Backbone as CSV, one residue per row, in Angstrom:
resi,resn,N_x,N_y,N_z,CA_x,CA_y,CA_z,C_x,C_y,C_z
1,GLU,181.102,11.399,21.913,180.541,12.735,21.401,180.034,13.342,19.545
2,VAL,179.594,13.450,19.562,178.912,14.106,18.855,179.387,15.038,17.752
3,GLN,180.098,14.285,16.077,180.940,16.039,15.452,180.870,16.302,14.041
4,ILE,180.864,16.623,14.046,181.109,16.926,11.824,182.491,17.477,11.430
5,VAL,182.423,17.053,10.493,184.007,17.631,10.426,183.879,17.640,8.498
6,GLU,183.996,19.301,7.960,183.771,18.764,6.822,185.142,19.233,6.199
7,SER,185.756,18.461,5.033,187.473,18.818,4.755,186.629,19.365,2.658
8,GLY,187.947,19.025,2.241,187.707,18.886,0.695,187.709,20.946,0.152
9,GLY,187.802,21.123,0.899,187.358,22.409,0.031,188.937,23.198,-0.183
10,ASP,189.143,24.450,-1.648,190.398,24.182,-2.137,190.419,26.158,-2.967
11,MET,190.880,26.362,-3.455,190.915,27.571,-4.614,190.286,26.415,-5.730
12,VAL,189.815,27.000,-6.747,189.791,25.955,-7.821,189.253,27.414,-9.091
13,GLN,189.807,26.938,-10.779,189.123,27.986,-11.162,187.555,27.630,-11.693
14,PRO,186.956,29.124,-12.455,186.115,28.968,-13.011,185.336,27.723,-13.790
15,GLY,184.684,26.718,-13.791,184.365,25.831,-14.764,184.705,24.476,-14.221
16,GLY,186.201,24.729,-12.921,186.458,23.183,-12.148,185.309,22.230,-11.035
17,SER,185.902,21.752,-11.006,185.330,20.412,-10.073,185.211,20.134,-8.703
18,LEU,184.995,19.634,-7.877,185.669,19.418,-6.818,184.802,19.201,-5.583
19,THR,184.948,18.093,-5.056,183.991,16.627,-4.095,184.543,17.413,-2.149
20,LEU,183.458,18.111,-1.558,183.411,18.616,0.017,183.081,16.426,0.162
21,SER,183.478,16.515,2.082,183.392,15.733,2.068,183.179,15.967,4.185
22,CYS,182.165,14.781,4.153,181.500,15.627,5.940,181.444,14.246,6.558
23,ALA,182.844,14.695,7.206,182.535,13.659,8.787,181.815,13.041,9.686
24,ALA,180.932,12.189,9.699,180.229,12.354,11.528,181.141,11.713,12.453
25,SER,181.141,12.089,12.833,181.250,10.599,14.901,180.292,10.858,15.506
26,GLY,180.401,9.779,16.345,179.288,10.396,17.274,177.599,9.384,16.985
27,PHE,177.640,9.737,15.874,175.824,9.097,15.327,175.932,8.328,14.278
28,ARG,174.961,8.101,13.427,175.159,7.545,12.539,174.245,8.531,11.437
29,ILE,174.491,8.862,10.327,174.223,9.520,9.191,172.915,9.347,8.425
30,SER,173.152,7.522,8.751,171.532,7.041,7.704,170.780,6.870,8.381
31,ASP,170.775,7.721,9.920,169.816,7.440,11.067,169.012,9.470,10.799
32,TYR,169.863,9.853,10.465,169.415,11.658,10.377,169.327,12.423,8.837
33,ASP,168.259,13.526,9.101,168.707,14.424,7.841,169.703,14.918,8.021
34,MET,171.149,14.942,7.066,172.039,15.797,6.665,172.046,16.662,5.358
35,SER,172.588,17.558,5.677,172.144,19.266,5.317,173.516,19.448,4.188
36,TRP,173.894,19.390,3.627,175.066,21.368,3.096,173.967,22.305,2.852
37,LEU,174.780,23.185,3.491,174.352,24.724,3.645,175.897,25.032,3.168
38,ARG,175.919,26.713,3.105,176.766,27.553,2.816,177.045,28.779,3.051
39,GLN,177.819,29.726,3.105,177.875,31.109,3.647,178.711,32.143,2.565
40,PRO,178.541,32.439,2.164,179.269,33.143,1.279,179.392,34.034,1.603
41,PRO,180.672,35.303,1.400,181.662,36.138,2.053,180.572,37.387,2.321
42,GLU,180.155,37.953,3.123,179.856,38.606,4.072,177.860,38.856,3.496
43,ARG,177.155,37.165,3.535,176.440,36.614,3.711,175.504,35.921,4.448
44,GLY,174.391,35.596,4.290,174.137,34.804,5.140,174.251,33.508,5.193
45,PHE,173.516,32.573,5.637,174.022,31.285,5.003,172.761,30.585,3.829
46,GLU,172.962,29.915,3.172,172.382,29.706,2.166,172.126,28.221,1.997
47,TRP,170.696,27.318,1.797,170.132,25.962,1.578,170.846,25.768,0.156
48,ILE,171.510,24.001,0.877,172.128,23.973,-0.269,170.861,21.798,-0.754
49,SER,171.037,21.244,-0.222,170.801,20.442,0.204,170.611,19.386,1.404
50,THR,168.879,18.594,1.822,168.624,17.722,2.979,169.058,16.057,1.762
51,LEU,169.873,15.503,3.055,169.720,13.932,2.049,168.777,12.943,3.787
52,ARG,167.477,12.900,3.354,166.990,12.059,4.341,167.724,10.464,4.213
53,PRO,167.136,9.938,5.944,167.011,8.600,5.768,166.639,7.526,5.322
54,ASN,166.023,7.615,3.968,165.316,6.847,3.289,165.899,7.684,1.917
55,GLY,166.805,8.442,1.364,167.606,8.568,1.154,166.757,9.477,-0.110
56,THR,165.536,9.744,0.389,165.103,10.953,-0.367,166.480,12.340,-0.560
57,LEU,166.252,12.849,-1.517,167.107,14.357,-2.089,166.593,15.267,-2.006
58,HIS,166.548,16.364,-1.006,165.907,17.203,-1.043,166.941,18.799,-1.967
59,SER,166.654,19.199,-2.764,168.134,20.631,-3.266,167.405,21.786,-4.444
60,GLU,167.987,22.013,-3.860,168.243,24.292,-4.115,168.029,24.083,-5.663
61,LEU,167.140,24.304,-6.415,166.846,24.026,-7.547,168.315,25.082,-8.375
62,SER,168.873,25.599,-7.966,169.682,26.491,-8.979,170.534,25.915,-8.853
63,MET,170.829,25.337,-7.981,172.126,24.043,-7.601,172.254,22.297,-8.379
64,LYS,170.855,23.089,-7.929,170.645,20.715,-8.029,171.562,20.734,-9.639
65,ALA,171.192,21.004,-10.704,172.298,20.871,-12.068,174.087,20.563,-11.458
66,ARG,174.580,21.057,-11.028,175.675,21.589,-10.782,176.036,20.697,-9.601
67,PHE,175.634,19.874,-8.296,176.209,19.862,-6.931,175.240,18.341,-7.380
68,THR,175.812,17.839,-6.491,175.599,15.688,-6.021,175.864,16.051,-4.681
69,VAL,174.585,15.204,-3.965,175.557,14.495,-3.079,174.857,12.943,-3.009
70,SER,176.389,12.169,-2.445,176.243,11.173,-2.233,177.045,10.874,-0.578
71,LYS,177.102,9.913,-0.462,177.608,9.223,0.519,177.876,7.730,1.086
72,ASP,178.507,7.388,1.818,178.790,6.195,2.312,178.841,5.982,3.537
73,ASP,177.747,5.174,3.636,177.379,4.506,5.098,178.661,4.142,6.343
74,ALA,179.527,3.292,5.682,180.462,2.135,6.154,181.318,3.704,6.657
75,LYS,181.571,4.417,6.133,182.541,5.388,6.322,181.606,6.677,6.973
76,ASN,180.572,6.540,7.236,179.548,6.898,8.059,180.366,8.552,7.891
77,THR,180.133,9.187,6.223,180.725,10.140,5.610,179.908,10.581,4.602
78,MET,179.434,11.521,4.479,178.720,12.196,3.003,179.439,13.421,2.286
79,TYR,178.794,13.288,1.034,179.864,14.278,-0.475,179.371,15.102,-1.241
80,LEU,180.015,16.409,-1.077,179.257,16.517,-2.272,179.760,17.272,-3.460
81,ARG,179.915,16.850,-4.471,180.478,17.120,-5.756,179.791,18.159,-6.687
82,MET,180.692,19.057,-6.940,180.421,19.884,-6.835,181.256,20.469,-9.122
83,ASP,180.188,20.501,-9.624,180.885,20.866,-11.035,180.669,22.397,-11.611
84,SER,181.457,22.359,-12.763,180.699,23.779,-13.522,180.813,25.393,-12.360
85,LEU,181.506,24.728,-11.430,182.216,25.968,-10.569,182.209,27.252,-10.950
86,LYS,181.445,28.131,-10.502,181.288,29.536,-11.015,181.681,30.445,-9.668
87,PRO,182.635,31.571,-10.075,182.665,32.640,-8.759,181.746,32.872,-7.659
88,GLU,180.586,32.890,-8.036,179.309,32.942,-6.476,179.297,31.996,-5.896
89,ASP,179.825,30.932,-6.166,179.582,29.723,-5.787,181.111,29.690,-4.465
90,THR,181.299,30.643,-4.511,182.919,30.779,-3.105,182.284,31.380,-1.952
91,ALA,182.628,30.713,-0.987,182.039,30.130,0.173,181.787,29.147,1.448
92,LEU,181.897,29.562,2.310,182.849,28.551,3.464,181.306,27.472,3.540
93,TYR,181.064,26.067,2.987,180.184,24.971,2.987,180.642,23.895,4.289
94,TYR,179.700,24.050,5.460,178.993,22.751,5.831,178.245,21.760,6.047
95,CYS,178.005,20.896,6.739,177.129,20.162,6.815,176.439,20.295,8.088
96,ALA,175.635,20.421,8.128,174.708,20.001,9.693,173.363,18.992,9.721
97,THR,173.298,18.448,10.668,171.990,18.197,11.342,171.271,17.831,12.992
98,SER,170.186,17.919,12.673,170.358,17.824,14.335,169.902,16.154,15.059
99,VAL,170.549,15.953,15.839,170.395,14.957,16.163,170.028,14.858,17.788
100,LYS,168.685,13.879,18.420,167.929,13.873,19.136,168.145,15.548,20.084
101,GLY,167.500,16.131,18.897,166.680,17.770,18.642,168.634,18.558,19.241
102,ASP,169.482,18.303,19.508,171.030,18.997,19.669,171.208,19.571,17.341
103,TYR,171.154,20.788,17.613,171.827,21.140,15.814,173.419,21.158,16.298
104,VAL,173.766,20.613,14.911,174.833,19.850,14.850,175.680,20.403,13.636
105,ARG,176.553,21.353,13.504,177.120,21.555,12.439,178.964,21.955,12.707
106,GLY,179.536,21.405,11.381,180.773,21.420,11.231,181.092,22.614,11.239
107,GLN,182.465,23.073,11.757,183.323,23.809,11.481,183.550,24.219,9.873
108,GLY,183.490,23.778,9.081,183.375,23.968,7.580,184.161,24.458,6.848
109,THR,184.087,24.148,5.630,185.310,24.156,4.346,185.148,25.078,3.509
110,LEU,186.576,25.779,2.784,186.406,27.387,2.442,186.374,26.415,0.838
111,VAL,185.490,27.021,-0.110,186.106,27.161,-1.775,185.964,27.927,-1.633
112,THR,187.194,28.619,-2.158,186.965,29.399,-3.029,187.032,29.407,-5.507
113,VAL,186.099,29.663,-5.280,186.487,30.072,-7.348,186.713,31.492,-7.695
114,SER,188.048,31.549,-8.998,188.904,32.579,-9.299,189.456,31.971,-10.377
115,SER,189.830,32.778,-10.970,190.993,32.504,-11.771,192.628,33.617,-11.729
């Protein structure tokens, strides 16, 4: 079964850091484009970044300086390191991909940035 599970969400203070994980099963993340998305409260989805199998990373410009994407192929897991967090980064964060034509997305992990 193809599955994605995000984790690592938490409540942090402004200026803090957090690392999210995206654990995949049923497919290899190294074979597919892997994306991070987020959905702020009462708003639509926002694209953060896409990591391609050849290692090329495409990132949304306004977040590129603070967010870092990495992966561990042995663990079949992708990570999103977020620094200098702001209240407007509060959102449900998702990992997503398309495996053999089927869109796959996890249940999301909640990040709340608040003092």
